[in-house]
C-alpha positions as CSV (number, residue, x, y, z in Angstrom):
1,M,0.0,0.0,0.0
2,Q,1.2,3.5,-0.9
3,S,-0.3,5.1,2.2
4,K,-1.2,3.9,5.7
5,N,-3.6,6.8,6.3
6,F,-7.3,6.6,5.4
7,D,-10.5,8.5,5.8
8,V,-12.1,5.4,7.2
9,I,-11.0,1.9,8.3
10,I,-13.7,-0.7,8.3
11,I,-12.9,-3.7,10.6
12,G,-14.8,-6.7,9.1
13,G,-15.2,-7.5,5.4
14,S,-18.4,-9.4,5.4
15,Y,-21.9,-8.1,4.7
16,A,-22.1,-5.1,7.0
17,G,-18.5,-4.0,6.3
18,L,-18.8,-4.4,2.5
19,S,-22.1,-2.5,2.5
20,A,-20.6,0.3,4.5
21,G,-17.6,0.3,2.1
22,M,-19.8,0.7,-0.9
23,A,-21.5,3.7,0.5
24,L,-18.2,5.3,1.3
25,G,-16.6,4.4,-2.0
26,R,-19.4,6.0,-3.8
27,S,-18.7,9.1,-1.7
28,L,-15.1,9.1,-2.9
29,R,-13.7,8.3,0.6
30,N,-10.4,6.6,1.0
31,V,-11.2,3.4,2.8
32,L,-9.4,0.3,4.1
33,I,-11.4,-2.8,4.7
34,I,-9.6,-5.3,7.0
35,D,-10.9,-8.9,7.3
36,H,-9.5,-12.1,8.6
37,G,-11.8,-14.5,6.5
38,K,-13.6,-16.3,9.3
39,P,-17.2,-15.3,9.3
40,C,-19.5,-16.9,11.9
41,N,-21.7,-18.4,9.1
42,R,-18.9,-20.1,7.2
43,Q,-20.4,-23.6,7.7
44,T,-23.9,-22.6,6.7
45,P,-24.8,-24.3,3.4
46,H,-27.5,-21.8,2.3
47,S,-28.5,-18.3,3.3
48,H,-32.2,-17.2,3.3
49,N,-34.5,-14.3,3.8
50,F,-32.4,-11.9,1.8
51,I,-34.3,-10.9,-1.3
52,T,-32.6,-11.4,-4.7
53,H,-30.1,-13.8,-3.0
54,D,-32.4,-16.3,-1.3
55,G,-30.8,-19.8,-1.3
56,K,-27.2,-18.8,-2.2
57,T,-24.4,-19.8,0.0
58,P,-23.0,-17.2,2.4
59,K,-19.7,-17.3,0.6
60,E,-21.3,-16.7,-2.7
61,I,-23.1,-13.6,-1.5
62,R,-19.9,-12.2,0.1
63,E,-17.9,-12.8,-3.1
64,L,-20.5,-11.1,-5.2
65,A,-20.6,-8.2,-2.7
66,K,-16.8,-7.9,-2.8
67,K,-16.7,-7.8,-6.6
68,D,-19.2,-4.9,-6.4
69,V,-17.2,-3.0,-3.8
70,E,-13.9,-3.6,-5.7
71,K,-15.2,-1.4,-8.5
72,Y,-14.7,1.7,-6.4
73,K,-11.0,2.6,-6.7
74,T,-10.7,4.5,-3.4
75,I,-11.3,1.3,-1.4
76,Q,-8.5,-1.1,-0.5
77,F,-8.5,-4.5,1.2
78,Y,-6.2,-6.1,3.7
79,D,-6.4,-9.7,4.8
80,G,-5.4,-9.8,8.4
81,K,-6.4,-10.1,12.0
82,V,-6.9,-6.9,14.1
83,M,-5.3,-7.1,17.5
84,R,-5.9,-3.6,18.8
85,V,-7.7,-0.4,17.9
86,G,-6.8,2.8,19.7
87,K,-7.2,6.6,19.7
88,N,-4.5,9.1,19.0
89,T,-4.9,12.9,19.5
90,D,-6.2,13.5,15.9
91,D,-7.0,10.0,14.6
92,F,-7.3,6.3,15.3
93,Y,-4.8,3.5,14.8
94,V,-5.3,-0.1,14.0
95,E,-2.7,-2.8,14.8
96,L,-2.7,-6.2,13.1
97,S,-1.1,-9.5,14.0
98,S,1.4,-9.0,11.2
99,G,2.7,-5.9,12.9
100,D,1.3,-3.5,10.4
101,Q,-0.4,-0.4,11.6
102,F,-2.9,1.8,9.8
103,Y,-4.5,5.1,10.7
104,A,-7.9,6.7,9.9
105,R,-10.1,9.6,10.8
106,K,-13.1,7.3,11.5
107,I,-13.6,3.7,12.4
108,I,-16.4,1.4,11.5
109,L,-16.6,-1.8,13.6
110,A,-18.2,-4.5,11.4
111,S,-16.3,-7.2,13.2
112,G,-19.1,-9.5,14.1
113,I,-19.2,-11.8,17.1
114,K,-17.7,-15.2,18.1
115,D,-20.2,-17.8,19.2
116,M,-19.1,-19.7,22.3
117,M,-19.8,-23.4,21.6
118,P,-21.0,-25.6,24.5
119,D,-18.9,-28.6,25.5
120,I,-21.2,-31.0,23.6
121,P,-19.5,-33.3,21.1
122,G,-21.0,-32.8,17.7
123,F,-22.4,-29.4,18.4
124,T,-19.7,-27.4,16.6
125,E,-19.8,-29.6,13.6
126,C,-23.6,-29.1,13.2
127,W,-23.5,-25.3,14.0
128,G,-25.1,-23.4,11.1
129,I,-26.1,-26.6,9.3
130,S,-28.7,-28.4,11.5
131,V,-28.0,-26.7,14.8
132,I,-29.4,-23.3,13.9
133,H,-30.0,-20.0,15.5
134,C,-32.7,-18.1,13.6
135,P,-36.2,-19.2,12.5
136,Y,-36.2,-16.4,9.8
137,C,-33.0,-17.6,8.3
138,H,-33.5,-21.3,8.5
139,G,-37.0,-22.2,9.8
140,Y,-38.8,-22.5,6.5
141,E,-36.4,-25.3,5.4
142,V,-37.2,-27.4,8.4
143,K,-40.9,-26.5,8.8
144,N,-43.2,-29.2,10.2
145,E,-40.1,-31.4,11.0
146,V,-39.2,-32.9,14.4
147,T,-37.4,-30.0,15.9
148,G,-35.8,-29.1,19.2
149,I,-34.8,-25.9,21.0
150,L,-31.7,-25.9,23.3
151,S,-32.2,-23.2,25.8
152,D,-33.8,-22.4,29.2
153,G,-35.6,-19.7,31.2
154,D,-37.4,-16.7,29.8
155,M,-35.4,-16.7,26.5
156,A,-36.3,-20.3,25.8
157,Y,-40.0,-19.6,26.6
158,E,-40.2,-16.6,24.3
159,F,-38.2,-18.4,21.5
160,S,-40.6,-21.4,21.7
161,K,-43.5,-19.1,20.5
162,L,-41.6,-18.3,17.3
163,V,-40.6,-21.9,16.5
164,F,-44.0,-23.3,17.4
165,N,-45.3,-21.3,14.5
166,L,-43.2,-23.4,12.1
167,T,-43.6,-26.9,13.6
168,K,-45.8,-28.6,16.1
169,E,-43.3,-31.4,16.5
170,L,-41.3,-29.4,19.1
171,T,-39.3,-30.2,22.2
172,L,-37.6,-27.8,24.5
173,F,-34.3,-29.2,25.8
174,T,-33.0,-27.4,28.9
175,N,-29.8,-29.7,29.4
176,G,-30.5,-30.0,33.1
177,K,-33.1,-28.9,35.6
178,T,-35.2,-26.1,34.0
179,K,-35.4,-22.5,35.2
180,L,-38.9,-22.1,33.7
181,T,-41.7,-21.0,36.0
182,S,-44.6,-23.3,36.6
183,E,-46.8,-20.9,34.6
184,Q,-44.4,-21.2,31.6
185,I,-44.3,-25.0,31.9
186,G,-48.1,-25.0,31.9
187,K,-48.3,-22.9,28.8
188,L,-45.9,-25.2,27.0
189,K,-47.9,-28.2,28.0
190,Q,-51.1,-26.5,26.8
191,N,-49.5,-26.0,23.4
192,K,-48.1,-29.6,23.4
193,I,-44.6,-28.5,23.4
194,K,-42.5,-31.2,25.1
195,L,-40.0,-30.4,27.9
196,N,-36.9,-32.5,28.3
197,E,-34.5,-31.8,31.2
198,D,-32.1,-34.6,30.6
199,E,-28.4,-33.7,30.3
200,I,-27.1,-33.9,26.7
201,K,-24.0,-36.1,26.3
202,S,-23.4,-35.6,22.6
203,I,-25.0,-35.0,19.1
204,E,-24.9,-37.9,16.6
205,H,-24.8,-36.5,13.1
206,E,-23.7,-37.2,9.5
207,N,-21.6,-34.3,8.0
208,G,-23.3,-31.8,10.2
209,Y,-26.8,-33.1,9.9
210,I,-28.3,-34.2,13.2
211,Q,-29.5,-37.7,13.5
212,K,-30.2,-37.8,17.3
213,L,-29.4,-36.3,20.7
214,I,-27.7,-38.7,23.1
215,F,-28.2,-38.1,26.8
216,T,-26.0,-39.0,29.8
217,N,-28.7,-41.3,31.1
218,G,-28.5,-43.4,27.9
219,K,-31.7,-42.2,26.3
220,T,-31.8,-40.8,22.8
221,V,-34.1,-38.5,20.8
222,S,-34.1,-38.3,17.0
223,L,-34.2,-34.8,15.5
224,K,-34.2,-33.0,12.2
225,A,-33.1,-29.6,13.5
226,L,-32.1,-28.0,16.7
227,Y,-32.3,-24.3,17.5
228,A,-29.8,-23.1,20.0
229,K,-29.4,-19.9,21.9
230,I,-25.7,-19.8,23.0
231,P,-23.5,-17.1,24.5
232,F,-21.1,-15.0,22.4
233,E,-18.3,-12.6,22.7
234,Q,-17.1,-9.7,20.6
235,N,-14.5,-10.6,18.0
236,I,-12.6,-7.5,19.0
237,D,-12.5,-6.4,22.7
238,V,-13.5,-2.8,21.9
239,S,-14.7,-2.2,25.5
240,E,-11.1,-2.6,26.6
241,T,-9.1,-1.0,23.8
242,L,-11.5,1.8,22.7
243,S,-13.7,1.9,25.9
244,C,-16.9,1.4,23.7
245,E,-19.9,0.9,25.9
246,L,-21.6,-2.4,25.7
247,T,-25.2,-3.4,26.3
248,E,-26.3,-5.8,29.1
249,Q,-26.4,-8.5,26.5
250,G,-22.9,-7.8,25.4
251,F,-23.6,-6.0,22.1
252,I,-21.7,-2.7,21.1
253,K,-24.1,0.0,22.1
254,V,-25.0,2.4,19.2
255,D,-27.4,5.2,18.7
256,F,-29.8,5.7,15.8
257,M,-27.0,6.8,13.6
258,Q,-24.9,3.7,14.4
259,K,-22.5,5.8,16.5
260,T,-20.9,4.1,19.5
261,S,-20.1,5.8,22.8
262,V,-16.7,6.8,21.4
263,P,-16.8,9.8,19.0
264,G,-15.6,8.9,15.6
265,V,-16.3,5.2,16.0
266,F,-19.3,3.6,14.4
267,A,-20.6,0.0,14.5
268,C,-22.9,-2.2,12.5
269,G,-23.9,-5.8,11.9
270,D,-24.0,-8.8,14.3
271,N,-21.9,-7.0,16.9
272,V,-24.7,-4.5,17.7
273,T,-27.9,-6.5,17.4
274,M,-29.5,-9.9,18.2
275,M,-31.2,-9.7,14.8
276,R,-28.5,-11.7,13.0
277,S,-29.3,-11.9,9.3
278,V,-27.6,-11.0,6.1
279,A,-30.3,-8.5,5.1
280,N,-30.1,-6.6,8.4
281,A,-26.3,-6.5,8.3
282,V,-26.3,-5.1,4.8
283,A,-28.9,-2.4,5.7
284,Q,-27.0,-1.4,8.9
285,G,-23.7,-1.3,6.9
286,N,-25.2,1.0,4.2
287,F,-26.6,3.4,6.8
288,A,-23.4,3.4,8.9
289,G,-21.3,4.3,5.8
290,A,-23.6,7.1,4.9
291,M,-23.5,8.5,8.5
292,V,-19.7,8.4,8.5
293,N,-19.5,10.2,5.3
294,K,-22.0,12.8,6.6
295,E,-19.8,13.4,9.7
296,L,-16.6,13.7,7.6
297,S,-18.4,16.1,5.2
298,E,-19.6,18.4,8.1
299,E,-16.1,18.4,9.6
300,E,-14.5,19.3,6.3
301,F,-17.1,22.0,5.8
302,G,-16.2,23.7,9.0
303,Y,-18.7,22.2,11.5
304,K,-17.4,20.5,14.7
């Protein structure tokens, strides 16, 4: 690269980051998009609920998006892992594992999140294939099939309502003694949703497609799909390096303009919302890019 200084550095080159990059490229901004090539949906065989791209693989959508963004000559790409993001007096710096360092007037965090897999053999291999997170992204493909939900408490109860709309062959697996209230359990029974509190030993599968759950007591349950609500962490610890405020759920806190609590830092995509979908990430990225360009334009015009 001829320069290490940019108007904007976008951390994350998937749907949100590429969408933000396009908005900025069309505004003639010098942009660097940094990506380490490990999106959270890399195992998912098909992506859905994104109009004009329904059924394509996540990789195919990303590659098409990148080709579109590459047409804008003020945008550059860097394949690498970000280790630290910090603030200087007049700009921001981004350090990579390679030792390279780049600088920008604004930062867009489109870095996504890292799912924390439970210690259940077979779970990781099935994640995004038959162990799924979103009824809008995957539910239609397993409608009316024998389905499970791996979760507990209020989250499990509320999530059951969504999945129950797609299949009546539904079991809630709490993987141990449930935290549901007696009223919630009664409502599940009323809707003929089974409750299983047995501890899961492993998931038997074929190339990521669930065959059955195996429990520590020796019992088994055959399934077609398993929805799972699992914890996550930010791919970049921005609360430590940038002092970005996080929500109670662990997402980066942003306002209606996608601004974080740190002036000059914006965020978009899976790292700011529980609505994890390609369509939502693209929309947020497009808006974040526009808001960053607006802020840069006002500063250049003399507003502070």
